[in-house]
MARKESE-775492 format. One record per residue (C-alpha): residue number from 1; residue in one letter; x, y, z. Coordinates in nm, 2 decimals. Example, Ala and Ser with C-alpha at 12.3 -4.5 7.8 and 13.67 -1.06 7.14 Angstrom:
<sites>
- num|residuo|c1|c2|c3
- 1|A|1.23|-0.45|0.78
- 2|S|1.37|-0.11|0.71
</sites>
This chain:
<sites>
- num|residuo|c1|c2|c3
- 1|M|10.46|14.69|16.97
- 2|N|10.65|15.01|16.89
- 3|A|10.57|15.24|17.19
- 4|P|10.84|15.20|17.45
- 5|T|10.73|15.13|17.80
- 6|P|10.91|14.99|18.10
- 7|D|10.62|14.78|18.22
- 8|I|10.64|14.40|18.19
- 9|R|10.34|14.21|18.34
- 10|K|10.41|13.85|18.44
- 11|G|10.14|13.59|18.44
- 12|R|10.06|13.22|18.38
- 13|K|10.18|13.22|18.02
- 14|F|10.48|13.44|18.07
- 15|D|10.74|13.16|18.03
- 16|Q|10.54|13.03|17.73
- 17|V|10.56|13.36|17.56
- 18|L|10.94|13.39|17.63
- 19|E|11.01|13.05|17.48
- 20|G|10.81|13.12|17.17
- 21|A|10.98|13.46|17.13
- 22|R|11.32|13.30|17.18
- 23|E|11.25|13.06|16.89
- 24|V|11.14|13.33|16.65
- 25|F|11.41|13.59|16.75
- 26|M|11.69|13.33|16.71
- 27|A|11.56|13.23|16.36
- 28|D|11.46|13.57|16.22
- 29|G|11.65|13.83|16.41
- 30|F|11.50|14.13|16.59
- 31|E|11.37|14.31|16.28
- 32|G|11.24|14.00|16.10
- 33|A|11.05|13.87|16.41
- 34|S|10.68|13.95|16.37
- 35|V|10.41|13.97|16.63
- 36|D|10.21|13.70|16.45
- 37|D|10.50|13.46|16.43
- 38|I|10.59|13.51|16.80
- 39|A|10.23|13.46|16.91
- 40|K|10.20|13.14|16.69
- 41|A|10.52|13.00|16.82
- 42|A|10.42|13.07|17.18
- 43|G|10.07|12.93|17.13
- 44|V|9.90|13.24|17.26
- 45|S|9.68|13.51|17.11
- 46|K|9.82|13.85|17.00
- 47|A|9.62|14.01|17.27
- 48|T|9.79|13.79|17.53
- 49|L|10.13|13.87|17.38
- 50|Y|10.06|14.25|17.39
- 51|S|9.94|14.22|17.75
- 52|Y|10.27|14.09|17.86
- 53|F|10.50|14.29|17.63
- 54|P|10.36|14.61|17.47
- 55|D|10.70|14.67|17.31
- 56|K|10.90|14.42|17.10
- 57|R|11.23|14.56|17.24
- 58|L|11.12|14.47|17.59
- 59|L|11.04|14.12|17.47
- 60|F|11.37|14.08|17.31
- 61|M|11.56|14.22|17.61
- 62|E|11.37|13.98|17.84
- 63|V|11.45|13.69|17.61
- 64|A|11.82|13.79|17.59
- 65|K|11.85|13.85|17.96
- 66|T|11.68|13.52|18.06
- 67|E|11.89|13.32|17.82
- 68|C|12.22|13.50|17.91
- 69|N|12.16|13.44|18.27
- 70|R|12.09|13.07|18.21
- 71|Q|12.40|13.03|17.99
- 72|T|12.61|13.22|18.24
- 73|E|12.49|13.00|18.53
- 74|L|12.57|12.69|18.32
- 75|A|12.92|12.84|18.24
- 76|V|13.01|12.89|18.61
- 77|H|12.79|12.65|18.81
- 78|D|13.06|12.37|18.82
- 79|I|13.35|12.60|18.90
- 80|D|13.50|12.52|19.24
- 81|D|13.66|12.82|19.40
- 82|S|13.87|12.59|19.62
- 83|Q|14.06|12.45|19.32
- 84|P|14.38|12.60|19.18
- 85|P|14.37|12.85|18.89
- 86|R|14.47|12.62|18.61
- 87|I|14.18|12.38|18.69
- 88|V|13.93|12.66|18.74
- 89|L|14.03|12.86|18.44
- 90|T|14.03|12.55|18.21
- 91|R|13.68|12.47|18.32
- 92|A|13.57|12.83|18.28
- 93|A|13.73|12.86|17.93
- 94|T|13.57|12.53|17.81
- 95|N|13.23|12.65|17.92
- 96|L|13.28|13.00|17.77
- 97|M|13.40|12.85|17.44
- 98|H|13.09|12.63|17.41
- 99|F|12.87|12.94|17.48
- 100|F|13.06|13.15|17.22
- 101|M|13.02|12.87|16.96
- 102|S|12.65|12.80|17.04
- 103|D|12.37|12.90|16.81
- 104|F|12.23|13.13|17.08
- 105|G|12.57|13.28|17.16
- 106|Q|12.61|13.38|16.79
- 107|Q|12.26|13.50|16.73
- 108|V|12.22|13.71|17.04
- 109|F|12.56|13.87|16.98
- 110|R|12.48|13.96|16.62
- 111|I|12.13|14.08|16.71
- 112|S|12.24|14.29|17.00
- 113|V|12.53|14.45|16.80
- 114|A|12.31|14.51|16.50
- 115|E|12.03|14.68|16.70
- 116|S|12.24|14.86|16.96
- 117|A|12.29|15.17|16.75
- 118|R|11.92|15.24|16.72
- 119|F|11.82|15.08|17.06
- 120|P|12.12|15.12|17.30
- 121|E|11.93|14.95|17.57
- 122|L|11.95|14.62|17.38
- 123|G|12.32|14.62|17.38
- 124|R|12.34|14.73|17.74
- 125|E|12.11|14.45|17.85
- 126|F|12.32|14.19|17.67
- 127|F|12.64|14.34|17.81
- 128|E|12.50|14.34|18.17
- 129|C|12.36|13.99|18.18
- 130|G|12.64|13.83|17.97
- 131|P|12.99|13.97|17.96
- 132|M|12.96|14.18|18.28
- 133|T|12.83|13.89|18.48
- 134|V|13.12|13.67|18.36
- 135|H|13.36|13.95|18.44
- 136|R|13.23|13.98|18.80
- 137|I|13.26|13.61|18.86
- 138|L|13.61|13.59|18.72
- 139|A|13.72|13.89|18.92
- 140|E|13.59|13.73|19.24
- 141|Y|13.78|13.41|19.18
- 142|I|14.10|13.60|19.08
- 143|Q|14.08|13.78|19.42
- 144|I|14.05|13.44|19.60
- 145|A|14.35|13.30|19.41
- 146|I|14.55|13.61|19.49
- 147|D|14.47|13.58|19.86
- 148|R|14.59|13.22|19.84
- 149|G|14.92|13.33|19.67
- 150|E|14.83|13.14|19.35
- 151|L|14.80|13.45|19.12
- 152|A|14.98|13.78|19.12
- 153|V|14.75|14.04|18.96
- 154|D|14.80|14.42|18.99
- 155|D|14.48|14.50|18.79
- 156|I|14.21|14.25|18.86
- 157|D|13.95|14.44|18.65
- 158|L|14.18|14.42|18.34
- 159|A|14.27|14.05|18.40
- 160|A|13.90|13.96|18.43
- 161|W|13.83|14.12|18.09
- 162|Q|14.14|13.97|17.93
- 163|F|14.06|13.60|18.00
- 164|P|13.73|13.58|17.81
- 165|E|13.89|13.76|17.52
- 166|L|14.17|13.50|17.51
- 167|C|13.90|13.24|17.48
- 168|K|13.77|13.41|17.16
- 169|T|14.11|13.39|16.98
- 170|D|14.10|13.26|16.63
- 171|L|13.77|13.07|16.63
- 172|F|13.52|13.35|16.73
- 173|P|13.62|13.60|16.46
- 174|K|13.61|13.32|16.19
- 175|L|13.26|13.23|16.31
- 176|M|13.13|13.59|16.32
- 177|F|13.26|13.67|15.97
- 178|G|13.14|13.34|15.83
- 179|V|13.49|13.22|15.74
- 180|Q|13.44|12.89|15.92
- 181|K|13.11|12.75|16.06
- 182|T|13.21|12.43|16.23
- 183|F|13.49|12.34|16.47
- 184|T|13.61|12.02|16.63
- 185|E|13.65|11.96|17.00
- 186|A|14.03|11.96|16.92
- 187|D|13.99|12.31|16.78
- 188|L|13.82|12.43|17.10
- 189|D|14.07|12.25|17.33
- 190|R|14.36|12.42|17.15
- 191|I|14.21|12.76|17.22
- 192|V|14.13|12.67|17.58
- 193|K|14.48|12.54|17.65
- 194|G|14.63|12.85|17.48
- 195|A|14.41|13.09|17.68
- 196|V|14.49|12.93|18.02
- 197|D|14.87|12.89|17.94
- 198|M|14.89|13.26|17.84
- 199|F|14.70|13.38|18.14
- 200|M|14.90|13.17|18.38
- 201|A|15.23|13.28|18.21
- 202|R|15.14|13.64|18.29
- 203|Y|14.97|13.61|18.63
- 204|G|15.07|13.27|18.78
- 205|T|15.31|13.27|19.07
</sites>
């Protein structure tokens, strides 16, 4: 699984392979994940695994993309564009915080950053299906709120990047550097409230 190839063949056991690979990648990282362990976790033969994904990088990118898309959908599915910014942003910040704090959110971030120097496509894949998707959805909502006179934003692109970063304040760096591993709902609520308050203080009308 070392020769790069753009081809991914889908079939009856495709989702089964992805689920097994997700389990192994999240536990062992990209380098530590072996073909044997992935095949065993997926309940398929190595030949079946190779037939779907000739390259381990492709398999990891597909796992990351699928999970990021799922998590992003969960983060924004209950956001109602008709609601005012404080309500929408509070919901978005809460969902983002739970994603940042999740085991998957931590693992895929670490793996993608660790491997992006050697395999830039890994980092790009995570960026496109995660942060870039969130940015696009936030930018679309900000434009709606501007049109309703609820926000005053000169640079929508910048504002849509700023908000997720506000949601990472304090807790995310501690988590990534292993300073603190567990947080209470009160900890998360504090960051959510602070992020929304700061964003509204800057852009609210």
